C-alpha positions in Angstrom: 110.5 119.8 82.4 107.4 118.0 81.0 104.2 116.7 82.5 105.7 113.2 82.3 108.9 114.1 84.2 107.5 113.1 87.6 107.8 109.9 89.5 107.5 108.8 93.1 111.2 109.6 93.8 110.5 113.3 93.4 114.0 113.5 91.7 112.8 115.8 88.9 112.2 118.6 91.3 116.0 119.0 91.9 116.2 120.3 88.4 114.2 123.4 89.5 116.6 124.4 92.3 118.0 127.4 90.4 114.4 128.5 89.6 113.5 128.3 93.3 116.5 130.5 94.2 115.5 133.0 91.5 111.9 133.5 92.5 110.5 135.7 95.2 107.7 135.4 97.7 105.8 132.5 99.2 103.8 129.7 97.5 100.5 129.3 99.4 98.3 126.2 98.9 94.7 126.1 100.1 93.1 122.6 100.0 89.3 122.3 100.3 88.3 119.9 103.1 89.1 116.7 105.0 85.8 114.8 104.3 85.1 114.5 100.5 88.3 112.5 100.2 91.1 111.4 102.5 93.6 112.4 99.8 94.0 116.0 100.8 95.4 115.1 104.2 97.1 111.8 103.4 98.6 112.7 100.1 98.3 116.2 98.7 99.5 118.1 101.7 102.7 116.0 102.3 103.4 115.6 98.6 103.2 119.3 97.9 105.6 120.0 100.8 108.0 117.3 99.6 108.0 118.6 96.1 108.8 122.1 97.2 111.6 120.8 99.5 113.1 118.7 96.8 113.2 121.8 94.6 115.2 123.6 97.3 112.4 126.0 98.3 112.8 127.0 102.0 110.1 125.6 104.2 109.2 129.1 105.3 108.3 129.9 101.7 105.8 127.0 101.3 102.4 127.3 103.1 99.9 124.4 102.9 96.5 124.9 104.5 93.1 123.2 104.5 89.9 125.2 104.6 88.0 122.4 106.3 85.0 122.7 104.0 84.4 126.4 104.8 84.2 129.0 102.0 84.8 131.7 104.5 88.0 130.1 105.9 89.2 129.5 102.3 88.8 133.2 101.5 90.3 134.4 104.7 93.3 132.1 104.3 93.9 133.4 100.8 93.8 137.0 101.9 96.1 136.3 104.9 98.5 134.5 102.7 98.8 137.5 100.3 99.2 139.8 103.3 102.0 137.6 104.5 104.0 137.7 101.3 102.5 135.0 99.0 103.4 135.7 95.3 101.6 132.5 94.1 98.4 130.9 95.3 97.6 127.3 94.5 93.9 126.9 95.2 91.4 124.0 95.3 88.1 125.4 96.6 84.9 123.4 96.9 83.0 125.7 94.6 83.9 127.9 91.7 82.4 131.1 93.2 84.8 131.1 96.1 87.7 130.4 93.7 86.8 133.2 91.3 86.5 135.6 94.2 89.9 134.6 95.4 91.4 134.9 91.9 90.0 138.4 91.5 91.4 139.5 94.9 94.8 138.0 94.0 94.9 139.7 90.6 94.2 143.0 92.3 97.2 142.4 94.5 99.6 141.2 91.8 99.5 137.6 92.9 99.5 134.7 90.5 97.0 131.8 90.9 97.0 128.2 89.8 93.7 126.1 89.9 94.7 122.9 91.5 92.7 119.7 90.7 89.4 121.7 90.1 88.9 124.4 87.5 87.2 127.5 88.8 84.5 128.2 86.3 84.1 131.7 85.0 87.6 132.7 86.2 90.3 134.5 84.4 91.9 131.4 82.9 94.6 131.0 85.4 96.7 127.8 84.7 95.1 124.6 85.8 96.8 121.4 87.1 94.7 118.2 87.2 94.2 114.8 85.8 92.2 114.4 82.6 88.8 114.3 84.3 86.8 113.2 81.3 89.2 110.2 81.1 88.5 109.6 84.8 84.8 109.3 84.1 85.4 107.1 81.1 87.5 104.7 83.2 84.7 104.5 85.7 82.2 103.8 83.0 84.4 101.2 81.2 85.2 99.6 84.5 81.5 99.3 85.4 80.8 97.6 82.0 83.6 95.1 82.4 82.6 94.4 86.0 78.9 93.7 85.4 79.9 91.2 82.8 82.6 89.6 85.0 80.2 89.4 87.9 77.4 87.9 85.8 74.9 90.7 86.2 72.8 89.8 83.2 70.7 93.0 83.1 72.1 95.9 85.2 69.4 98.0 86.8 71.6 101.0 87.7 71.5 103.7 90.3 73.5 106.6 88.7 75.2 108.8 91.2 77.3 111.9 90.8 79.5 114.3 92.7 78.5 117.8 93.9 76.9 119.9 91.2 79.0 122.9 92.2 82.2 121.0 91.3 83.2 121.1 87.6 85.1 117.9 88.1 81.9 116.1 89.0 80.4 117.3 85.7 83.4 116.1 83.8 83.3 112.7 85.5 79.6 112.4 84.7 80.2 113.3 81.1 82.9 110.6 80.9 81.0 107.7 82.5 77.4 108.5 81.4 77.6 110.4 78.1 80.7 108.7 76.7 80.3 105.2 77.9 77.0 104.2 79.5 74.3 106.1 77.6 74.3 103.7 74.6 73.7 100.8 77.0 70.6 102.5 78.4 69.4 103.5 75.0 69.7 100.0 73.6 67.9 98.5 76.6 70.9 96.4 77.7 70.9 98.4 80.9 68.1 100.1 82.8 68.6 103.4 84.5 66.4 103.1 87.5 67.4 106.3 89.3 69.7 109.3 89.2 70.8 111.2 92.3 71.2 115.0 92.7 74.9 114.7 93.6 77.1 115.4 96.6 80.7 114.9 97.8 79.5 114.4 101.4 79.5 110.6 102.1 76.6 110.6 104.6 74.5 112.6 102.1 75.5 110.1 99.3 74.3 107.3 101.5 71.0 109.0 102.1 70.6 109.6 98.3 71.4 106.0 97.6 69.1 104.6 100.3 66.2 106.7 99.0 66.8 105.5 95.4 67.3 101.8 96.5 64.1 101.9 98.6 62.1 103.3 95.7 63.7 100.9 93.3 64.4 97.6 95.1 65.2 96.0 91.7 68.4 98.0 91.5 71.4 95.6 91.3 74.3 98.0 90.6 75.4 101.6 91.1 77.8 103.9 89.4 79.5 105.9 92.2 82.0 108.6 91.5 84.4 108.2 94.4 85.5 105.8 97.1 84.4 108.0 100.0 80.8 108.2 98.8 80.9 104.5 98.0 82.1 103.3 101.5 78.9 103.9 103.5 76.8 102.7 100.6 78.7 99.4 100.6 78.3 99.1 104.3 74.6 99.6 103.8 74.4 96.9 101.1 76.3 94.5 103.4 73.8 95.2 106.2 71.1 94.1 103.8 72.7 90.8 103.0 74.3 91.7 99.7 77.0 89.1 98.9 80.4 89.7 97.3 80.6 90.1 93.5 76.9 90.5 93.1 76.2 94.2 93.2 78.7 96.2 91.1 79.8 99.6 92.4 82.6 102.0 91.3 84.9 104.5 92.8 87.8 106.9 92.5 90.9 108.1 94.5 92.2 104.6 95.5 91.5 105.1 99.2 92.4 102.4 101.7 88.7 101.6 102.2 88.0 101.6 98.5 90.9 99.2 97.8 89.7 96.9 100.5 86.2 97.0 99.1 87.7 96.0 95.8 89.6 93.0 96.9 86.7 91.8 99.1 84.3 91.9 96.1 82.1 94.9 96.9 83.6 97.4 94.5 84.6 96.8 90.8 87.6 99.1 90.9 88.8 102.7 91.5 90.4 105.4 89.4 93.9 105.8 90.7 95.4 109.2 90.3 99.1 109.3 91.3 98.8 112.5 93.3 102.6 112.7 93.7 102.7 113.6 90.0 100.0 116.2 90.4 101.7 117.8 93.4 105.1 118.0 91.7 103.5 119.4 88.5 101.7 122.1 90.5 104.8 123.1 92.5 106.9 123.1 89.3 104.4 125.4 87.6 104.2 127.6 90.8 108.0 128.0 90.8 107.9 129.2 87.2 105.3 131.8 88.0 107.1 132.8 91.2 110.2 133.5 89.2 108.2 135.5 86.6 109.0 133.0 83.8 106.8 131.2 81.3 106.4 127.5 81.9 107.6 125.2 79.1 105.0 123.8 76.7 106.0 120.3 77.7 104.7 121.0 81.2 101.6 122.9 80.2 100.7 120.1 77.9 97.0 120.9 77.1 94.1 123.2 77.4 90.7 122.9 79.2 87.7 124.8 78.0 85.8 126.7 80.6 82.1 126.0 79.8 81.0 129.2 81.6 83.0 131.7 79.5 84.4 129.6 76.7 88.0 130.4 77.5 90.7 127.8 76.8 92.7 127.4 80.0 96.3 126.4 79.8 96.6 123.1 81.6 98.8 120.4 83.0 96.8 117.2 82.4 98.0 114.0 83.9 96.9 110.4 83.1 94.7 108.4 85.5 94.5 104.6 85.7 91.7 102.0 86.5 92.8 99.8 89.4 91.3 96.4 90.2 92.5 93.6 92.4 94.4 92.2 89.4 96.7 95.2 88.9 96.7 96.6 92.5 100.2 95.2 93.3 101.7 96.8 90.2 100.1 100.2 90.7 99.2 101.6 94.2 101.3 99.1 96.1 104.4 99.5 93.8 104.0 103.3 94.1 103.8 103.0 97.9 100.5 104.9 97.6 99.0 102.5 100.2 101.1 100.2 102.3 100.4 96.5 101.7 100.6 96.0 105.5 97.6 98.3 105.9 95.6 97.0 102.9 96.1 93.4 104.0 95.4 93.8 107.7 93.0 91.4 109.5 90.3 89.8 107.4 91.8 91.3 104.2 94.9 89.1 104.4 93.1 86.3 102.5 91.9 88.7 99.8 95.4 90.0 99.3 96.8 86.5 99.0 94.1 85.8 96.3 95.5 88.7 94.2 99.2 88.2 95.0 99.4 91.4 97.0 102.3 91.7 99.4 
């Protein structure tokens, strides 16, 4: 079993059937919210359940919950899960403080923990399953550079946005797109950084941040946005102000339906596609090893991630993201059945799909 074993058939999970029989206790998953991204409801929850089922884990031994954006609910769910027989927690809290508190509580009760998608900073270096988040940021930055050239924006005046400062992923994304890719463009004068926002994962707050920056800097003609959900209301705002397609580059992440439609209609350059079915399978596979009291193979734990708060090297499963535009949408998200073409191409988007050969 390696980090590259997983595809959208979930067939690799059958190879863990004996491990599922050997282990004891329940696997409990707590997802963060339903607003920062549609992924948690549409993809993570069903994929995690499917991965466990394909491995032969009884449905009664797999708990998948969503804290609805509440730290208190997150903590209460974790404590209840442990009381009800969980031997492994797979957690994705909105902030590291909550995650570390849950990890300490779990350790005191002999329960293993996996950090799912986000690393809980300052924690005890529990295993971590995610995509290479620096690479996610680099793809956003590189996609932005390519898009500004393709759309003929001769001198980008950029509003630089970021995710919530409490989320380590947001920091890694920013490091990737700003420090690794875009900083030299600003330093050379090819681009102008007109504004930077404080950061949030709440779409309505992202819109407010953008509107304030755009009002203060009406010469802005592009924006680096770290995910599709934050970008959606901003693009609606730009449309309401008469912005035409392929004139105001924006970016995104998560390959949401709205984000993909914004791409093919010319209002978003691209999105970082993270095949969540791979992440879900990797997380369940790792959980099954911990549940059985066994060491996961090095091919599965294929890297480490440095915790900037305590310097610990965290054993990690790091998966590979991909930049998606209209040109490769058919071969990626549509081929993977991540988003049905029938939904993507509904209504006015049918013409856009035809332009890119999406069906």
